[in-house]
N, C-alpha and C positions, 0 to 999 in steps of 0.2 A: 263560804262567801269569798269571792275574789277581792283582793285589795285594790283600792284606788291609789293613784299617785298624782301629786302636784309637784311638778319639777320647776323650780324657780332659779333663774340665772341672771347674772349681770355681766357687763363687759368692762374689762380693764379694772378689775378690783382684786388685787392680790390679797393674800391672807393678812398682810401687814396694814391693810386699809379697813379692817373690821375690828371693832372694839374688843370683842371677846378673845381676839388673838393677841392681846397685849397693848391695845391702843384705846383705852376707854374714853379718851378725850375726843374721839372722832364721832361720837354721838350716833352710833348705830344701835339704838336701844331695842329695836324690834328683832334684829338678828341676834343680839345678845340674849334676849328673852328666849328666842327659839333654841339657842344653844343651852340655856338653863333647863329646857324641857327635853332635850334630845341628846345626841352624841355629836361632839365636835371632833372632827378628825384633824389632828395637829400637823400631819405630814402627808397632805394630799397634793398631788401634782397634775398639771396639765399634760396632755400627750404631745403638744407642740405649742409654743408660746406665740401664736398669731391667730387672729379671729377665726377665719374660715377653717383652717386645719384643726384647731381645737374643737370647734363645733362638729366637724366631721367625726372626730374621735368620740365625742360625747354621744352623738345621736346614732352612731352605727356600732359602737363598741369595738371598732377596728382602728389600728394605727392609721394616721392620716396618709402615709405613703401607700396604703392599700385602697384608699377610697377614691382616688382621683383628685380630691380636693386638698392637695398638700401645700397650697399657698393661697393667699387671698385672691378671690375672684376666679378660682378654678372650681368647676361644678363637680358634684358627686357623680361617680360613674353610674351608668344605667343598671349595673348588676348589684349596686349597693342598696340594702334595705335599711330604712331608718326605724327608730323607735316607734313612730306612728304607724308605719306599715306592719311591723311585727305585732303590735298590740291590737291594731284594728283587725287584722286577720284572725286574732284570737277572740274576737267578739267584744272588744272594748270600744266605748266612745272615746275618740281621740281629738283633742283640740290644741292648737298652737296659736299663741298670740304674741307678737313682738318681733324683734330682730331675728332674722334667719341667716343671712349671709352665706348661703350654700347653693344658690342657683347658678353661680358663675357669671351673673349678668353685671352687677355693680354692687356698690356698698348697700344700696337700698333695696335690691332685688326687684322683682317685676310686678308685684301686686297680685300675682297668680298663686293660688294655694296649691302646693305639690301634693302628690298622692300620699295618702296615709293620714291626712288631717281634715277636719271639718271646715269647709270654706266660710261658714258663718262667723267664725271667730278669727280667721286669718287677718293679721294686721301688721305686715312688714313695713319697712321704711317707705316704700312707694305708696302704700295705702295711707300712711300718715301725711306724706307730702301732698297727696291728692286732696286732703282735707284743708290744706293751707292756701291762703292767697299768696301771690308771687312775693310780695314784700315780707310776708310772714316767713316764707321759706328762707329768704336771705337773712332775715333777722335771727331765725333759729340757728342757721349754720355759723353765724358770727357771735352767737350767744348774746345778742343785743349789745355787744361791746363790753360786757361784763356787768358787775354789780350795779353801777350807776345807771346803765342803760336798761337793765332789767327792772330797776326800781322806777325809772322814768316812764316806762311803757306799762307798768302795772302788771307784769307777768305773773300769772297764777298757775297753780298746779294743773288746772284744766287745759292750759295751752300745751303742755308737754306731751311728748310721745309716751313717756313712762306712765303718766296718769291714765291716758287713754288705753294703754295696754292693760293696766290694772282693772279698768272698768270692764273690759271684755272677760278677763279672768274671773272677776267676781260674778258677772252675769252668768257665765258658764256654770259656776259652782251653785248658784241659786237654782238653776234649772235642773241640776242633778238630784235635788232633794227627793223627788218622787219617781225617779227613773230606776227601773229594776235592771240595771246594767252597769258593770264597772267602767271606770274611766281613767284616762291619762290626760292631764292638762299640763302643758308647758307654758310658762309665763316668762318671756325672754326680754329683758330690758337692755336697751342700748346704753343707758346711763349706768355709771358715771362717766363713761367714755366721752371724750370731747364731742361736741362743744360744751358739754356739761350744763346745759340750760336747765334752770330751776327757779322757783320763786326766790326773790332776793332775801327774804327773811331767813332762809336756810344758810345763806352765805355770810350773813352778819356775824355770827359767832366766830368765823374763821378769818375775818379781815386782818387781824393782827396775829393770827396763829402762825407760829414758825415750826414747821415739821422737821424733827430731828432725823436727818438721813442716816446718821450713824458713821462709823469710822470709814466705811468704803466710799464716803463722799470725797475722801482724800486719796483714793487709790491712784497711784501714778502709772498703773498698768504695766509696770516692769515685770518681766517674766510671764506676761499674758499673751494671748494670740495677737497677731498683727492686725487682724480685722477689728479687734476691740479698740486698739489705738486709732485706727483709721475712722471708725465710727465716732469715737469721742471727739476727734478733731473736726469731723464734718458737721456735727451738731452739738456745739459746746454746751454742756450742761453742768458746769462747775459752780459750786456754791462755796465760796471761800470760808463762810461761817459754819458750814455743815448744816445749815438750816434752809429749808425750801419753803417758799411762800406760794401757795396756789389755792386761794380761797374759793374760786369757782369750782374746782374739782371737789374739794372737801365739803363744800355746801351741797353740791349735787350728790355726793356720796351719802350724806345724811338724808337728803330728800328722798333718794330712791329706797333707802331703808324704810322710810315711812310708807312708801307705796307697797313695798313687800309686806309690811305689816297689815295693810288693807286686805291683801290676798290671804294671809295667814288667818286673820280674823274671820274671813268668809269661810275658810275651811272649818274653823271651829263652830261657826254658826250653822252652816248648811250641811256639811258632810263630815261630822267629827268621828263617827264610829269606826270607819275602816279606811282612813286616808293617811298615807305616808306623805310627809313633806320632805323634799330633797332640795337643798339650796347649795349653789356653787357659783363660780365665775369662770370665764374662759381662760383668762390669764391675768397677769399683773402688768406693771410698768416700772422701769428703773427709777423714775423720778429723781434723777441726778445721782443715784448711786453709781459708782465706778465711772462717773463723768458722762453718763448716757441718759438719753430720753427715748421713749417709745419702745415697744416690743421689737424683737428682732433676733438675730442669730447669736444668742448667748444663753447660757443655762443658769445664770445667777438666780438666787432665791427670789428676788423681788419680782421677777416675771414668770417664774415657773411654779412657785409655791402658791397654791390657790386655797381659798376657804372651802370647806365642805362641812355642812351640818345636816344631819338626818334626824327627823323626829318621827317616832312611831305613832300610830293612831291614838294611843292612850297618852302619849307624852310622858311616859313614866321613867325615862332614863335619867332624869334629874341631873343634867349637866355632866354626864360622863365625858371623858376625854380619851380618845383612842390614839395612841402614839405610833401606830404601825404605818408603814409606807403603803399608800394606796394611789391608784391612778384614776383619772377620768374614765378610762376604758372599763373600769370595774363596775360602773353604775348601771349600764344597760343589762349586762348579764345578771347583776344583782336583782334588778327589778323583775326580770323574767323568772328567776328562781323564786322570789317572794310570791309571784303570781302562779306558781306551779306549772310554768311553761318550760319547754325544752330550751336549753342553751346550745345552739348549734356550734360545732367546733370552728366554724368560720370566724367567730368573734375572738379577738386577741386579748380582751380583758379577762380578769379572774373575778368571779362573783363576789361582791362585797356582802352578800346576804348573811353568810355564816357569822360575820362580825357583828351583825345587827340582832341576831336571834340567839346568840349564845352557843353556837355550834362550831366555833373556830377551832381548828386542830392545833394551833400554836406555831405552825410553820412560819418562817420569816419570809415576807414578801420582798422581792427585788423588782424594780421597775425600770423601764426604758422611756426616755423622752427624746424627741427628735426635732430637727429643723431641716427644712429643705430650701424654701424660698419665701421671702416676705410676701411678695405680690407679683402676679403676672403682668399687671399694668405699670408697675413702678420699676425703676432701675435700682432702687434702694437695696443695697447689700448684694444684689445679684444672687447667683446660685451658691448657697453656703451649706452644704450637707454636713450635719452634725448628728452624732448619736451619743446620748448620755446614759450612763448606767448608775443607778443609785442602789446602794446596799449598806444597811446599817447606818453608820454615821458618815459614810464616804460617798462622794460624788465624782465619777470619772467622766470626762468630756473629751470625745474624739472629734477634733475640728479637721475634717478631711482635707480641706484645701488651704488651711492656714499653717503657719510655721510652728505652732505650739499647741499641744494638748494640755488638759488640765486635770488636776486631782486635788480635791479639797476634803478636809476633815471638818465637817459641819459642827461637831461637838466642840472642838477646840478653836475653830475659826469660823463662827457663824457668818461673819462679814465677807468671807471668801477673798481674803487678801493674799494668802500665802499659797501659791501654786506648788504642790508637792510632786508634780509629775516626774521630775528628775531627782527627787530626794531618795538616796539609797536606802534610807530607813523604811521607805514605803514601797519598795520594789515588789514585795510579796503580795500585798493587798492590791496594788495596781495591776499586776499580771493576772491575779485571780479574777478581778473584776473585768478585765479586758477579755479573758476567755469566756466569761459568762455573757458578756455583751455580744461577742461573736456568735455564741450559741443562739442567742435570741434573734439576731439579724438573719441567720440562716433558717431557724425554725419557723419564723413568722413570714417567710417568703418575701422579705424586704426587697423590692425591685432594685434598690440601689446597692444590694449586697455584692461582695466581690473581694478580691485579695487586697484592695487598697486599704481596707479597714484594719488589716493586720500589719501592713507595711508602715510601721511607725518607727521613728528614729531610736526609740528606746526598746523596741521589741525585735528579738531575733527569731522567735518561733514562727513557723509557717505550717498552716493546716489546709489551706484552700487547694483543692484539686480541680484542674480545668475540666475534667469530665463531670465531676459533681454528681448530684442526685436529682432525680425527678421529683418535684414537689407539687402535686396536683392541688388545685383549689379545694379547700375543705367544703363539706356540705354546709350550705347556708340556710337550710330549712325551706327554701323556695325553689331554687333552680333544679333542673334534672341532674343526674349523676354526671360527673366529669369522665370523659372517655380518654383512654390512653392513646396518644398519637400513633404509636407503632402497632398496637394490637386492635384498636377499636373497641376494646373491652372496658368495663368500669374500672377506673384508676383508683381503686381503694387501697393502694399500696405504694411503696417507694422502691425504685429500682436503680441500679447503677446506670450511668450514661444519661444523656439528654435526648 
């Protein structure tokens, strides 16, 4: 029997915004319960900390730089196949409801269901807006002015995008009870991303709540990249007390947990025997750490470290915690492996399935995170190519166009205050990680690859050759074989020259 998958995701919800990751006061009881029944990955990371690019990585299993969608409002390339297309072609019922942000049109998308998903359940931002009156649209985007406005207008769960998304997810699961066909359901919430609209009763517990940002609330950004200081100066997010008050966000954070609980309950009621539940978020937010707000060109934990909880159909893992490094990119190949389907070499991720079924070989995972541009429509940050390499307790960040790279020891310095990039005691680990990062950049056919990534003030080694190698597009399981430009033959090899 083929497994089913329910893939649940939120927007702008870092690991530090979920109770079971050390913040029980945040009232995410449904996700905490899910973690108690499954496996909580303590070191899961986004592939790029911005909405469209992160989603491109999740739903294709490829680095955002390979998908065409490497910044907000850039569309997936025509040759990219999504989770829906891959599973639909393998005989699965596939449904997607909620935020998409991959059409390249705008934040709300077009209301048109893309290939690979069932149009009956499609409900992107445009679909939601089309259900609202004009004044309701304006009120939604302004969050009714906050708690008092929400209370005055009597906003209930039924008004929200998230609740309507849950309704469609629950409806899909109800209809799968007597269907002799496996399924993939994606339930994608915009919340708790701003405007963080939710019923006011969820906000009330947080009206006086002071969120402890931690020591990096006081980071003066000395010995940090110049664009960090420019960013912090452009959108001041300093909290002199080290405490951040944002009741609307935290109320919505708790509200959407309740909506996720509705979907989880539906799985247990309608399709309990063979359904895996996967929960994650696209990225986090600094929320005043390092003097910054909103996601962007930095690799700090607050925006790259995301929650990931996976529950087997039996829910028998009983709160296991997996401390290995994993990436968003590992989820799609893991689902394919669990379903007994081929994992094409085109995917950049490494299957997470062995970690879930007790077949992991013990090798240590290293991962790359990238940044290219925040958004094609915005001038915010401009083009800021970054490649980050994580290995063990260390994080190396190459800021290609800034004056300073970064190296942090997350075990000794979890707040990432002390940049070790020029510390002679860390030369060996820095250079080893840099070499591994360069290997990944070239092996994955990063279109931004080149000698610039090794021309760092602290690096004297050179390996890039101008003639280079031919790197044909790997087999994606759909397209015809790639033909070599010079020979016209199948390019199933690498050769010298371009």
